[in-house]
C-alpha positions in Angstrom: -1.4 40.4 -16.5 -1.4 42.3 -13.4 1.7 42.9 -11.4 2.3 43.8 -7.6 5.0 46.1 -6.5 6.2 44.9 -2.9 7.5 47.7 -0.8 9.5 46.5 2.2 12.4 47.2 4.5 15.7 45.3 3.8 15.4 43.8 7.3 12.3 42.0 6.0 13.9 40.8 2.9 14.0 37.0 4.0 10.1 37.1 4.2 9.7 38.9 0.9 12.0 36.4 -0.9 9.7 33.6 0.4 6.8 35.5 -0.9 8.3 36.2 -4.2 8.6 32.4 -4.6 4.8 32.0 -3.8 3.6 34.6 -6.2 6.0 33.9 -9.1 8.4 36.2 -10.9 5.7 37.3 -13.5 3.4 38.5 -10.9 5.4 40.9 -8.7 8.3 43.3 -8.5 10.8 42.9 -5.8 14.1 44.8 -6.0 16.5 41.9 -5.5 15.0 40.0 -8.5 13.6 42.6 -10.8 15.7 45.7 -10.5 18.8 46.1 -12.8 22.1 45.1 -11.4 23.8 47.9 -9.4 22.7 50.5 -7.0 18.9 51.1 -6.6 17.9 54.6 -7.9 14.7 56.4 -7.2 14.2 56.5 -11.0 14.2 52.8 -11.2 11.8 52.6 -8.3 9.4 55.1 -9.8 9.6 53.3 -13.2 8.8 50.0 -11.7 5.9 51.5 -9.8 4.5 53.0 -12.9 4.2 49.5 -14.6 2.5 47.8 -11.7 -1.2 47.7 -10.8 -1.1 46.9 -7.2 1.1 48.5 -4.5 1.7 46.1 -1.5 3.2 47.7 1.5 4.8 45.3 3.9 4.4 47.1 7.2 6.9 46.6 10.0 8.8 48.9 12.4 11.9 48.8 10.2 9.7 49.7 7.1 8.1 52.7 8.7 11.6 54.0 9.5 12.9 53.4 6.0 13.3 56.4 3.7 13.1 54.4 0.7 9.7 53.0 1.8 8.4 56.3 2.7 9.2 57.5 -0.7 7.6 54.6 -2.4 4.4 55.0 -0.3 4.4 58.8 -1.2 4.6 58.0 -5.0 2.2 55.2 -4.8 -0.6 57.5 -3.5 0.1 59.9 -6.3 -0.1 57.1 -8.9 -3.4 55.9 -7.2 -4.9 59.3 -7.6 -3.9 59.4 -11.3 -5.4 55.8 -11.7 -1.9 54.4 -12.9 -2.1 52.1 -9.9 -5.4 50.3 -9.5 -5.1 49.4 -5.7 -3.0 49.7 -2.5 -2.7 46.7 -0.2 -1.0 47.4 3.3 -0.1 44.1 5.2 1.1 44.5 8.7 3.7 41.7 9.6 4.9 43.1 12.9 2.9 42.3 16.0 4.4 45.3 17.7 3.0 47.7 15.2 -0.5 48.7 16.0 -3.2 50.1 13.6 -3.0 53.6 15.2 0.8 53.9 14.9 1.6 57.5 14.1 4.3 56.4 11.6 1.7 54.9 9.4 0.3 57.7 7.0 -3.3 58.8 8.1 -4.8 58.0 4.8 -3.7 54.3 5.2 -4.7 54.1 8.9 -8.1 55.4 8.2 -8.9 53.3 5.1 -7.3 49.8 5.5 -7.5 46.8 7.8 -4.0 46.8 9.5 -4.2 43.7 11.8 -1.3 41.7 12.2 -0.7 38.7 10.0 2.4 36.4 9.7 1.3 33.3 7.8 2.9 33.5 4.2 -0.1 31.5 2.7 -2.6 34.2 3.9 -0.4 37.0 2.7 0.1 35.5 -0.7 -3.6 34.9 -0.9 -4.4 38.4 -0.2 -2.2 39.7 -2.9 -3.4 37.1 -5.4 -6.9 37.9 -4.7 -6.3 41.6 -5.3 -4.5 40.8 -8.6 -7.3 38.5 -9.8 -9.9 41.1 -9.1 -7.9 43.7 -11.1 -7.6 41.4 -14.1 -11.3 40.8 -14.2 -12.1 44.4 -13.7 -9.9 45.3 -16.7 -10.9 42.4 -18.8 -14.7 41.5 -18.4 -14.5 38.7 -21.1 -11.8 36.8 -18.9 -14.4 36.0 -16.3 -16.4 34.2 -19.0 -13.3 32.4 -20.3 -12.2 31.1 -16.9 -15.5 29.6 -16.1 -15.8 26.1 -17.7 -18.7 25.1 -15.3 -21.9 24.0 -16.9 -25.1 22.4 -15.8 -25.4 20.3 -12.5 -28.5 22.2 -11.7 -30.1 19.5 -9.6 -26.9 19.1 -7.6 -26.5 22.8 -7.0 -30.2 22.8 -5.8 -29.3 20.0 -3.5 -26.5 21.9 -2.0 -28.6 24.9 -1.6 -31.4 22.9 0.3 -28.8 21.8 2.7 -27.0 25.1 2.9 -30.0 27.3 3.4 -31.9 26.6 6.6 -34.5 28.4 8.9 -31.8 28.6 11.8 -29.3 30.3 9.2 -26.6 27.8 10.6 -23.6 27.6 8.4 -21.9 24.2 8.0 -18.6 23.8 9.6 -17.6 20.8 7.3 -18.4 20.6 3.6 -17.4 17.3 1.8 -17.6 17.1 -2.0 -16.5 13.5 -2.9 -16.0 11.8 -6.3 -13.4 10.5 -8.7 -10.5 12.8 -9.6 -11.3 14.7 -12.7 -15.0 14.8 -12.3 -15.2 18.5 -11.5 -15.4 18.5 -7.6 -13.6 21.7 -7.0 -15.5 23.6 -9.8 -18.9 22.3 -8.3 -18.0 23.7 -4.8 -16.7 27.0 -6.1 -19.8 27.5 -8.1 -22.0 26.5 -5.2 -20.2 29.1 -3.1 -20.5 31.8 -5.7 -24.2 31.2 -6.2 -24.8 31.4 -2.3 -22.5 34.5 -2.1 -20.0 32.8 0.2 -17.4 34.3 -2.2 -17.3 35.9 -5.7 -16.1 34.7 -8.9 -12.7 36.3 -8.7 -11.8 34.6 -5.4 -9.4 31.6 -5.5 -9.5 29.3 -2.3 -6.1 28.2 -0.9 -5.4 24.7 -1.9 -3.9 22.3 0.6 -3.0 18.9 -0.8 -3.3 15.9 1.6 -2.3 12.4 0.6 -3.2 9.1 1.7 -0.1 8.7 4.1 -0.2 12.2 5.5 -0.9 12.7 9.1 -1.6 15.5 11.6 2.0 16.7 11.5 1.8 17.2 7.6 -1.3 19.3 7.9 0.4 21.5 10.5 3.3 22.1 8.3 1.3 22.8 5.2 -0.9 25.2 7.1 1.8 27.0 9.2 3.7 28.7 6.4 4.9 31.5 8.8 8.3 33.0 8.9 10.6 29.9 8.7 8.3 27.9 11.0 9.0 24.9 8.8 12.7 24.9 9.6 14.2 22.0 11.4 13.6 23.2 15.0 10.0 23.5 14.2 9.8 20.0 12.6 11.6 18.4 15.5 9.3 20.1 18.0 6.4 18.3 16.6 7.8 15.0 17.6 7.6 16.0 21.4 3.9 17.0 21.2 1.0 15.0 22.1 -1.9 14.5 19.7 -4.1 16.9 21.7 -1.4 19.7 21.8 -1.3 19.4 17.8 -5.1 19.6 17.6 -5.0 22.8 19.7 -2.3 24.2 17.5 -4.2 23.4 14.4 -7.3 25.2 15.8 -5.2 28.3 16.2 -3.9 28.2 12.7 -7.4 27.6 11.1 -8.7 30.5 13.2 -6.0 32.7 11.7 -7.2 31.9 8.3 -10.8 32.4 9.1 -10.2 35.7 10.7 -8.5 36.8 7.5 -11.6 35.9 5.4 -9.7 32.9 3.7 -11.1 29.7 2.6 -9.0 26.5 2.3 -9.9 23.7 -0.1 -8.4 20.6 1.4 -7.6 18.2 -1.6 -7.9 15.0 0.3 -6.7 11.7 -1.1 -7.2 9.6 2.1 -5.9 11.7 5.1 -9.0 13.2 6.7 -11.4 10.8 5.1 -10.1 7.4 4.9 -10.5 4.7 2.3 -13.3 2.9 4.0 -15.2 6.2 4.5 -13.9 6.6 8.1 -13.2 9.9 9.5 -9.6 10.3 11.1 -9.9 10.5 14.8 -7.9 13.7 15.2 -9.9 15.4 12.4 -13.2 14.6 14.3 -11.8 16.2 17.5 -10.7 19.3 15.5 -13.9 19.6 13.4 -16.0 19.4 16.6 -14.3 22.5 18.1 -16.8 24.9 19.6 -14.9 27.8 18.0 -15.9 26.4 14.6 -19.7 26.4 15.2 -21.6 28.2 12.5 -18.5 28.9 10.5 -17.3 27.2 7.2 -14.0 25.9 8.1 -13.3 22.4 6.3 -14.2 22.5 2.5 -12.9 19.0 1.7 -12.5 17.8 -1.9 -12.4 14.1 -1.1 -11.5 10.9 -3.0 -13.6 8.9 -0.8 -17.3 9.3 0.4 -17.6 9.5 4.2 -19.9 6.9 5.7 -23.1 7.9 7.4 -22.2 6.3 10.9 -18.8 8.1 10.6 -20.7 11.6 10.0 -22.7 11.1 13.1 -19.5 11.8 15.0 -19.5 15.4 13.9 -21.3 17.8 16.3 -21.2 20.9 14.1 -23.4 21.1 11.0 -22.0 19.5 7.9 -22.9 19.0 4.2 -21.9 15.9 2.1 -22.4 15.7 -1.6 -21.1 13.2 -4.1 -20.4 14.4 -7.7 -20.6 11.9 -10.5 -19.8 12.3 -14.2 -21.6 14.9 -16.2 -25.1 14.1 -17.5 -25.4 13.5 -21.4 -27.0 17.1 -21.8 -24.2 18.8 -19.5 -21.5 16.8 -21.4 -22.7 18.2 -24.6 -23.0 21.7 -23.3 -19.4 21.7 -21.9 -18.0 20.1 -24.9 -19.4 22.5 -27.4 -18.2 25.3 -25.0 -14.7 23.9 -25.1 -14.7 23.6 -29.0 -16.1 27.1 -29.4 -13.3 28.5 -27.2 -10.8 26.9 -29.4 -12.6 28.0 -32.6 -13.1 24.4 -33.8 -15.8 24.0 -36.3 -17.8 20.8 -36.3 -21.0 19.1 -37.7 -23.4 18.3 -35.0 -24.1 14.7 -36.4 -20.3 13.9 -36.1 -20.1 15.6 -32.7 -23.0 13.4 -31.4 -20.9 10.2 -32.4 -17.9 11.4 -30.6 -19.8 12.4 -27.6 -21.0 8.8 -27.4 -17.5 7.7 -26.7 -17.1 9.8 -23.7 -18.1 9.0 -20.0 -18.6 12.5 -18.7 -15.4 13.4 -17.2 -14.4 17.0 -17.9 -10.8 16.1 -18.3 -11.8 13.5 -20.9 -13.6 16.3 -22.7 -10.6 18.5 -22.8 -8.5 15.5 -23.9 -10.8 14.7 -26.9 -10.8 18.3 -27.9 -7.1 18.2 -28.2 -7.3 15.1 -30.3 -9.9 17.0 -32.6 -7.7 20.0 -32.8 -4.5 18.0 -33.7 -6.2 15.3 -35.9 -9.6 16.6 -37.1 -13.0 15.1 -36.1 -13.1 12.5 -38.9 -9.9 10.9 -37.6 -11.2 11.0 -34.0 -14.3 9.2 -35.1 -11.8 6.3 -35.7 -10.0 6.7 -32.3 -12.9 5.4 -29.9 -10.4 3.3 -27.8 -8.0 6.3 -27.4 -11.0 8.2 -25.8 -12.6 5.3 -23.8 -9.2 4.2 -22.4 -8.5 8.0 -21.8 -6.4 7.6 -18.5 -4.3 4.6 -19.9 -3.7 6.3 -23.2 -2.9 9.7 -21.6 -0.1 8.1 -19.7 1.3 5.6 -21.9 1.2 7.4 -25.2 2.5 10.7 -23.9 5.1 9.4 -21.5 6.4 6.0 -22.6 8.7 7.6 -25.4 9.6 10.7 -23.2 10.9 8.5 -20.4 13.4 6.9 -22.8 14.9 10.5 -23.4 17.5 11.1 -20.5 16.8 14.8 -20.3 13.1 14.2 -19.5 13.5 11.0 -17.6 15.6 12.3 -14.8 13.4 15.3 -14.1 10.2 13.1 -14.2 11.7 10.4 -11.9 12.9 13.0 -9.4 9.4 14.7 -9.2 7.9 11.1 -8.9 10.3 10.2 -6.0 9.5 13.3 -4.3 5.7 13.3 -5.0 5.8 17.1 -4.6 8.8 19.3 -4.9 9.4 22.9 -4.9 10.4 24.5 -8.4 13.4 26.3 -6.6 14.6 22.8 -5.1 14.2 21.2 -8.5 16.2 23.8 -10.2 19.0 23.4 -7.4 19.2 19.8 -8.3 19.4 20.3 -12.1 21.4 23.5 -12.0 23.5 22.4 -15.0 20.8 21.4 -17.3 20.7 24.2 -20.0 17.3 23.1 -21.3 15.7 22.8 -17.9 13.1 25.5 -18.3 12.0 24.4 -21.8 11.9 20.8 -20.6 9.6 21.6 -17.7 7.3 23.5 -19.9 6.9 20.5 -22.3 6.1 18.2 -19.3 3.7 20.6 -17.9 2.0 20.8 -21.2 1.7 17.0 -21.4 0.1 16.9 -17.9 3.1 15.3 -16.2 2.7 17.4 -13.1 0.5 20.1 -11.8 1.3 23.2 -9.9 0.1 23.4 -6.3 0.6 25.3 -3.2 -0.9 28.7 -2.2 1.6 30.3 -4.8 1.7 27.4 -7.3 5.3 27.0 -6.1 5.3 23.3 -5.9 5.3 20.6 -8.7 3.0 17.6 -7.9 3.4 14.5 -10.2 0.5 13.1 -12.0 -0.7 10.1 -9.8 -0.8 7.6 -12.8 2.5 8.7 -14.0 4.1 8.2 -10.6 2.5 4.7 -10.4 3.9 4.0 -13.9 7.5 5.0 -12.8 7.2 3.1 -9.7 6.0 -0.1 -11.3 8.6 -0.1 -14.0 11.4 0.7 -11.4 12.7 3.5 -13.5 15.7 5.0 -11.8 17.6 8.4 -12.0 21.1 8.7 -13.4 24.1 8.2 -11.1 24.9 12.0 -11.3 21.4 13.0 -10.1 21.5 10.2 -7.5 24.7 11.6 -6.1 23.2 15.2 -5.9 20.2 13.9 -3.9 22.6 12.0 -1.6 24.6 15.2 -0.9 21.3 17.0 0.0 20.4 14.2 2.3 23.6 14.5 4.1 23.4 18.3 4.2 19.9 18.2 5.9 20.9 15.5 8.3 24.2 17.3 9.4 23.5 21.1 8.9 20.6 22.9 10.7 21.5 26.3 9.3 19.9 26.1 5.9 17.3 23.7 4.8 14.6 23.8 2.2 10.8 23.9 2.7 9.1 21.3 4.9 7.9 19.4 1.9 11.3 19.3 0.3 13.0 18.5 3.6 10.7 15.5 4.4 10.8 14.2 0.8 14.6 14.3 0.9 14.8 12.7 4.2 12.3 10.1 2.7 14.8 9.3 -0.1 17.4 8.9 2.6 15.4 6.3 4.4 14.7 4.4 1.1 18.4 4.3 0.3 19.3 3.0 3.9 20.9 6.0 5.2 20.8 6.4 8.9 18.3 9.4 9.7 18.4 10.6 13.3 15.5 9.8 15.5 14.6 13.5 16.1 13.8 13.9 12.4 11.6 10.8 11.9 8.1 12.4 11.7 5.5 9.5 11.7 4.2 10.3 8.2 7.8 10.5 6.9 8.3 7.0 8.2 5.1 5.6 6.6 5.8 7.1 3.2 9.3 5.6 3.4 8.0 2.2 4.5 5.3 2.3 1.6 8.0 2.9 -1.1 10.4 0.3 0.5 7.5 -2.3 0.4 6.9 -1.4 -3.2 10.5 -2.2 -3.9 10.2 -5.5 -2.3 12.7 -4.5 0.4 10.7 -6.2 3.2 13.5 -6.6 5.8 14.0 -2.8 5.7 10.3 -2.2 6.1 10.5 -4.5 9.3 13.5 -2.7 10.7 12.2 0.9 10.1 8.6 0.0 11.3 9.9 -1.5 14.6 12.1 1.6 15.0 9.1 4.0 15.4 6.0 2.2 16.6 7.2 2.2 20.2 6.4 6.0 20.5 2.7 5.6 19.9 1.7 8.5 22.1 2.9 11.0 19.5 1.6 9.1 16.5 -2.0 9.5 15.4 -4.0 6.2 15.2 -4.4 5.9 11.5 -0.6 6.2 10.8 0.1 3.6 13.6 -2.3 1.3 11.9 -0.8 1.8 8.4 2.8 1.1 9.8 1.5 -2.1 11.5 -0.2 -3.0 8.2 3.0 -2.9 6.2 4.9 -4.7 9.0 2.3 -7.5 8.8 2.5 -7.6 5.0 6.3 -7.8 5.3 6.2 -10.6 7.8 3.8 -12.5 5.4 5.9 -12.0 2.5 9.0 -13.3 4.3 7.0 -16.1 5.9 8.3 -14.8 9.3 6.6 -16.4 12.3 6.2 -12.9 13.9 3.3 -12.4 11.6 1.1 -14.5 13.9 1.7 -11.8 16.6 1.3 -8.8 14.3 -1.9 -10.0 12.9 -3.7 -9.1 16.2 -3.9 -5.5 15.2 -6.3 -6.4 12.4 -9.9 -7.6 12.4 -12.1 -9.2 9.7 -12.0 -8.8 6.7 -8.5 -7.4 6.5 -7.3 -10.3 8.7 -8.6 -12.7 6.1 -6.6 -11.0 3.3 -3.4 -10.9 5.4 -3.9 -14.7 6.4 -4.6 -15.4 2.8 -1.3 -13.8 1.7 0.6 -15.5 4.4 -0.5 -19.1 3.6 0.0 -18.5 -0.2 3.6 -17.5 0.5 3.9 -20.7 2.6 2.3 -22.6 -0.4 -0.5 -23.8 1.6 -2.8 -22.8 -1.3 -6.0 -24.5 0.0 -5.9 -22.4 3.4 -4.9 -19.3 1.2 -8.0 -19.9 -1.0 -10.4 -20.0 2.0 -9.2 -16.8 3.5 -8.7 -14.8 0.3 -12.3 -15.8 -0.8 -13.6 -14.4 2.4 -11.6 -11.2 1.9 -12.9 -10.8 -1.8 -16.5 -11.1 -0.6 -16.1 -8.7 2.1 -13.4 -6.1 1.4 -14.7 -2.8 -0.1 -11.4 -2.5 -2.1 -10.9 -5.8 -3.8 -8.2 -5.5 -6.4 -5.3 -6.7 -4.3 -7.3 -9.5 -2.6 -8.6 -10.7 -6.1 -5.1 -10.6 -7.4 -3.9 -12.9 -4.5 -6.9 -15.2 -5.0 -6.1 -15.5 -8.7 -2.6 -16.6 -7.8 -3.8 -19.2 -5.3 -6.3 -20.7 -7.7 -3.7 -20.8 -10.4 -1.5 -22.8 -8.1 -4.4 -25.1 -7.5 -5.2 -25.4 -11.2 -8.6 -24.0 -10.7 -8.5 -22.0 -13.9 -12.3 -21.6 -14.5 -12.8 -20.0 -11.1 -9.8 -17.8 -11.4 -10.8 -16.5 -14.8 -13.6 -14.2 -13.8 -11.4 -12.6 -11.1 -8.4 -12.2 -13.4 -10.6 -10.6 -16.0 -12.0 -8.1 -13.5 -8.5 -7.1 -12.4 -7.3 -6.9 -16.1 -10.1 -4.7 -17.1 -9.5 -2.2 -14.4 -5.8 -2.1 -14.9 -5.1 -3.1 -18.5 -1.5 -2.0 -18.4 -0.4 -4.0 -15.3 1.8 -6.8 -16.8 1.1 -9.2 -13.9 -2.6 -8.8 -14.3 -2.2 -9.4 -18.1 -0.2 -12.6 -17.4 -2.7 -13.9 -14.9 -5.6 -13.5 -17.2 -3.6 -15.1 -20.0 -2.9 -18.1 -17.9 -6.6 -18.6 -17.0 -7.6 -18.3 -20.7 -4.9 -20.8 -22.1 -5.5 -23.3 -19.3 -9.2 -23.3 -19.1 -10.4 -24.9 -22.4 -10.7 -28.7 -22.4 -11.9 -28.8 -26.0 -9.1 -26.7 -27.5 -11.5 -23.7 -28.4 -9.4 -20.7 -27.4 -10.4 -17.2 -27.7 -7.4 -16.5 -30.1 -8.2 -12.8 -30.7 -8.2 -12.1 -26.9 -5.1 -14.1 -26.3 -3.2 -12.4 -29.1 -4.4 -9.1 -27.8 -2.9 -9.8 -24.4 0.2 -10.9 -25.8 0.4 -7.7 -27.9 -0.3 -5.6 -24.8 2.6 -7.4 -23.0 4.9 -6.7 -26.1 4.3 -3.0 -25.7 4.5 -2.9 -21.9 7.6 -1.1 -20.7 7.9 -3.0 -17.3 11.5 -4.6 -16.9 10.1 -8.0 -16.8 7.6 -7.6 -19.7 10.1 -8.8 -22.3 10.7 -12.1 -20.7 7.0 -12.4 -19.9 6.0 -11.8 -23.5 8.5 -14.4 -24.9 6.8 -17.0 -22.6 3.2 -16.0 -23.7 4.4 -16.2 -27.4 5.8 -19.7 -26.8 2.6 -20.9 -25.0 0.5 -19.6 -27.9 2.8 -21.5 -30.3 2.4 -24.7 -28.5 -1.3 -24.7 -27.5 -2.9 -22.6 -30.2 -0.6 -22.7 -33.4 0.6 -26.3 -32.9 4.3 -25.2 -33.3 5.4 -27.5 -30.5 9.2 -27.6 -31.1 9.4 -23.8 -31.7 7.5 -23.1 -28.5 9.9 -25.5 -26.5 13.0 -23.7 -28.2 11.6 -20.2 -27.2 11.1 -21.4 -23.5 14.7 -22.8 -23.4 16.0 -19.4 -24.8 14.1 -17.6 -22.2 15.5 -19.8 -19.5 19.0 -19.4 -20.8 19.0 -15.7 -21.6 16.1 -14.0 -19.7 16.4 -12.0 -16.6 13.5 -13.8 -15.0 13.8 -17.5 -15.8 11.1 -18.9 -13.4 8.0 -18.4 -15.5 9.6 -19.9 -18.5 10.8 -22.9 -16.4 7.4 -23.6 -15.0 5.7 -23.5 -18.5 8.4 -25.8 -20.0 8.1 -28.1 -17.1 4.3 -28.2 -17.6 4.7 -29.1 -21.3 7.2 -31.8 -20.7 4.9 -33.4 -18.2 2.0 -33.3 -20.6 4.3 -35.0 -23.2 5.4 -37.5 -20.5 9.1 -36.7 -21.5 10.5 -38.1 -18.2 14.1 -37.9 -19.5 13.7 -34.1 -20.5 12.0 -33.4 -17.2 15.0 -35.0 -15.2 17.6 -33.0 -17.3 15.6 -29.7 -16.8 15.5 -30.3 -13.1 19.1 -31.2 -13.0 20.1 -28.3 -15.1 17.9 -25.7 -13.3 18.1 -26.7 -9.7 16.5 -23.5 -8.6 12.9 -24.9 -9.2 12.2 -24.5 -5.6 12.9 -20.7 -5.8 10.0 -20.1 -8.2 8.6 -16.7 -7.5 4.8 -17.3 -6.8 4.1 -13.6 -7.7 4.6 -14.5 -11.3 
């Protein structure tokens, strides 16, 4: 491992402390963190210099006057001559210090680029690039080990055909789209290496953009300058027009470009929207004349941009979609993974295992883990574990862990924040003696990944976050109190707040908890993320209140975020059957308006109208799962089971662990046969899936499913009715059991029992149609 020694003046210590967090304790030496307690001695400085590979000189006027720094520079030159230090990297952070300043030693002035740079992302990138190159120089075999890229020859050629042209014109925007885990980043890095854009040792700066991020978030993530993310900077964004923000982004990006840094924008719906649209402000930014013939936007996109949208881009662009690996490439990569792990195998057995896999690199690594732990003979019997890779990865690895309090609280906090700095997480769990080892276990299991220019942030696994959200798993009261304290601190104290990401996510928790957040802290994307969480929690009145609080200031909010806020507002009006829905729907056109009308009429129990609108939505919406789900509920209410079955089956196959999709599919199957020929195996499989589902309502739903199977399939009528009465008497969610028992009693024409049931359970009118 290579280590950097960071030489600096004590007056620049705040900046260096931030840099230390980005680089990590194992990668650098900074006196505050790595020297022994007590007074600093020249022996200790020289000792640390001798064990480092890279000498980083943070140049400022104060540093050039520092006797300590002068001694460190002098000794570093000596060690460089003796090849004990591999490289020296001077970084000028003081705009008042010129490259020809006589205080800078002449050998540094003559041999190094000393232009001013103040962005922490860029500074960290420069240091990490040097360290990475040193590692590869010292260990040639590492270059081979860090490359897991194989094949894709035709796609690399396609990229080159677009990249190389007679005008020698470079694309300003490069989009590599495809499903997560298919190898989009690896592909673009390999394409760049082959075309000499950068070499194998270079690691682009990753910037993660989520579906509800906006222009403000991009500014905050790019502008990691000296405390620019503090509260005064955040609040100043609220006062700027979109055009001003675009100009500021242009300056930020040019700073990266002029320092020869590439950014990989990991885009999950911010720049390129779900329907393939390009965000308006991104188009304006990408069309900047300053970006002509320069590679600026390397976008690793979840969504593929539409052709008509791409025509809006004036500068040259390249778009390439990456699918799963071909069979031959899949085999090459899998064999390479097994060889790296020294796993022996018979080719005949390996061929059988390969047949289970769909060509996602992550799935190949997962299968290699299974072989390493269980042996290839056992894995040959585990086809469902491999084919249902994503579901099994989450449910098998995390279901039991979430029952352990020491793991659960950490996972839920990371999930609530989405992205959180390790420092901030430590601050919340300061009294957890096993915190470090717990984090290591969770990282090994894939619960989170490390992101940010210095890998200083923890980002929750998307599927795990969805799992925690759907199952309404909450933190303990003690951790909840600490988060509440941090919310109050940020709202009331401007002197010391965490990074922009931690700040915004803490404020989001405040909004979700109903805490009054001052208007000057309500960044549009913060509001949207809070609204999304409130909607998922079925707090529709809070959604309406918060949305109406911010949508008046549309001049400062980009169009896409405005639209999303109006969308959640419209959904909430529909859920509450609020007449204001009729006014809000004007913001939406076909086919989204059809879906919204369908939901509205279903909630009002006008199922015939709901069916018409939702059928149109399913036919025309590109993302149909939600529309299909709503249409299934409407068809079930109309007793049109055969028509509902194909839709319910499709939803279930896409989301086998969603209890509501399991239940809807079960209802279709149990109600459809007129001849009593049930698919007993499938019905039992659905009931078994529900039995192992951790959702809070799954236990009651499972009991009802068992009772229905007893009645219609097994012929145990009395036992079935007893189970349904038990569910009604003791279950937390009685309405589904009530509906099934009512249906059975009507079929038996037991009028007295029906009357007694209605009298005893007068809440029939309150049945939740979402069940």
